[in-house]
N, C-alpha and C positions, 0 to 999 in steps of 0.2 A: 134962940128961934131964928133969927135971919139966916143964919148958917144953914139950915136946915131947909128952909125956904129955896135957898141959892142952889143946893143939892138937888131939891124934885125939881127944880127948871132945866138944869144941865143932863139929869138923866131923861128928861122928856126930850129935849133937841136931838140926843143921842141915839134916841128911838125912832124917832120921826128919821133921823137921815138913813138908818138902816133898813127903814120899810121901802125907802125911796131907792136904795140900792139894790133891795131886793126885787121890788117890783119892775126895774128896768128891762125891756124885751132883749131876748136872747140875739145875737149877729145871726140869723138866719139867712138873709138877702147876702151876705157875704159869701155863704157858703155856694148858694145857687148861683152867685156870677161866676164863681170860679169854673163851677161845673160847666155852666155853659159854655165858658170861654175855652175851655178844654177841648169838648165838642165840636165848637165853630174851629177851632184849630186844626183835629184830625181830618174836620170834613173839607176843608183848604186844604191841605196837604194832599188828599185823597185826588181831588179835582184838579191841581197842581202836575201830579203824576200822571193823571190822563190825559193832561192837555201836552205834557212832553211827550207822551207817547206818540200822541198822534203826529206831532210835529215831526218826530222823527219818522214814522210812516210815511208823511209826505215828501220829506225829504230824499228818503230812499225810492220812491217811487220817481220822484223829479230827476235822482240821478241814475236810472235805468232807463228812463225815458231818451235822455240827452244822449246816453252811451248808445241806445239803438238807433236815435238819430244820427248819430255820428256814422255808425256803422252801414247805413242806407246811404248817406251821402259817400261816404267813399265807394261802395260799390256802385253808384251811379256815376261817380268818375272814372272808376275803373272801365264801367260800360262804357261812356262816351270814348275814352281813349282807344279801346278796341275797335270801335265803329269808325274812329280817325283810321286808326289804321288799316281796318278794312278796305276804306274808300282809297286810300293810298295805295293800296295794293291792286286796286281794281282799277284805278287809273294808269299806274306803270304798266299793267298788264295791256290795258286798251292802247297806250303808246308804243307799246314793244310790238303788239299786233300791228299796228297801223304803218310802224318802222318797216314791218317785214314786208307788209305790202307795197310800200314807196319803194326797198329796194327790189322786187321782184318787178314792179313795172320799171324801173331804171335799168334792170338787166336786160328787160326785152329792146329797150329803147339804145342801151349801149350796143348790143348786139347788131341791132339793124345800121347802127352808126358807123360801125367797125366793117363789118361787112361790105359796105359802101363807099368807105374809105380804102378798104383793099382791092376793090373793083376797078376804082378809079386810078390807084396807081399802077396796076399792073396794065392800064391801059394807056398812059403816061409810058412807062417802060417799053412795051411792046413798038409802041410809035417813035420812041429813040434809037432804036435797034441796039445793036452790041456795043455801042461806043464806049458803055461804061456799065460793064457787066454787073460791078459791085456798088454800085453808086445809090441814089435814092429809092432805088424800088427794097434791094435788102435793108435798107436803114429803116425803111417805113414800116416794113414788115416786123423788124425788131420792134419795134416801137410800140405796134399794135400788139405783137405777140406778149410783151411786158404788160402793156395794161389790160389787156384781156385775162391774163394769168392772176393779178392782181384780183379785178373784179371776181374771177373764178372763186377765189379763195373767202369772197365772203358768201357769194350766194349758192357754191357747191360743197367746199370743203368746210365750211362754217369757222374757218381760221380766221379771227377776227384781228387776234394779235398779228398773225403774221401776215394777214392782210394789211396792215396800218407800215408795218416794214416793207412792204412790197410797193406800196403805195408811194412811201417817201425815197427809197430806191429809184422809183420812175420819176419824180420830180427832178432828182438829181441828177439822173442820165440823161433826160430829156427835157430841159428848163422850158424849152422853146416848144414843146409839143402843142401841139390843137386841142389833146386830151389834157392838158394842165388843168384846166377849170372844174373839168371833172373829177380829177383826180385830187384836188382840193376839196370839192364837195363830198366826193366819199370819205375821205379822212375826218370830215367834220361831223357825218353820218357816224362813224365809228366810234368817234371820241363823244359825240353826244347820247348812243346809247352805253357807253362805260361811265356816261355822266363825268366825264374829265372836262367840264366848259370851259375852262381856260383854253384849251386846246382846239376845242371845238369853235370858239369865236373865232381865234387866228384863223381857222380855215374857212369858214364861212364867209368871215370878211376878204378871204382874198379871193373866193369868187366872187364877190359882189365890185370887186376893184375891176373885174373883166366886163365892162358894160355890155359886149355883143353876148354874153354867154346867156346859154337858154336855161343855166341853172341859177342864174342870179335870182331870179324873184322867190324861187326855191330856197335859197340861201338868207336871204331876206326874213322869211317866213320863220325860218330856223335859227336866226339871231332873236326873233321876237319869243319864240318859245324858249329858249335859254333864260333872257331877261324875266320871262314870268315864272320860270322855277327858282330864280334865283330872286324872288318877292321886289322886283324892279318893275313894276307895271307901269311908269311912265316911260321907259326907254324900249320895253316891248309894246306900248302905243306905237311911239314912233315907227318903228319898224315896221307892222302890220298898216300905217296907214302910209307910209311909203310904197308898199307893195301895191295897195289899192289905187295911188295915185299914178305911179308909174306903169302898172300892168292890170287897167282897170277890167280887161277881159278874161285875163288870166283865170285858170283853174286854183292859181295860188291867192290871188284875190279873194277869190270865194272863200276861200279857208281861212284868211287873215280878217275878213268881214265877220267871220265867227266869233272872234275875238274883239272887235271893236265896239 
């Protein structure tokens, strides 16, 4: 009797446990959560892809802009260099025209000096009679002829290289000539035109050493121009100021003042 009762109780407990197990809800929430996570991941991946695409587009645009700006900068630099070269050429042309004008003015003055010197020499020779038929007169004529021939090589023949050689020979043949300062000045002008500045400085400095030369002021201006051309502003100012101080009322002083 007691064993039957025990069996009935055990069966009842087993039945209750079975009912509880079958009554438990199915894990629907887990499935829903998995689906949601999958959708979110897909959307996130899609959003990231769009952002990366936009970033690439922005990077490409920035790169193109940088390249275009570099090209613009390069073109601006080339234009600036061309403008500078044009200004230099214009300046050189202006200087060349100015030198030509100075050469023609100098020619007129030199011709006047040669003519006056020749007339004076003839008068002296005539007064001395025939004591020395080949003395001072013939020597002066040779001296004047040599000097005039050298000048004509510049102004008539335009043979500047030949003129340099002619003036050098004149200085060697007639070291004590009254035309020696002018011959140095002409050599300086020729060297200056050829941009042989070292030789030009020597020639113009030689002119300056002749205190009574009428080309001394012009030679000082030229020394200032050479110093300016070689970016030596301090030395150039010194030469220009010397012209203004020593020759205040001269045409050379007016030119020098424009550089001060």
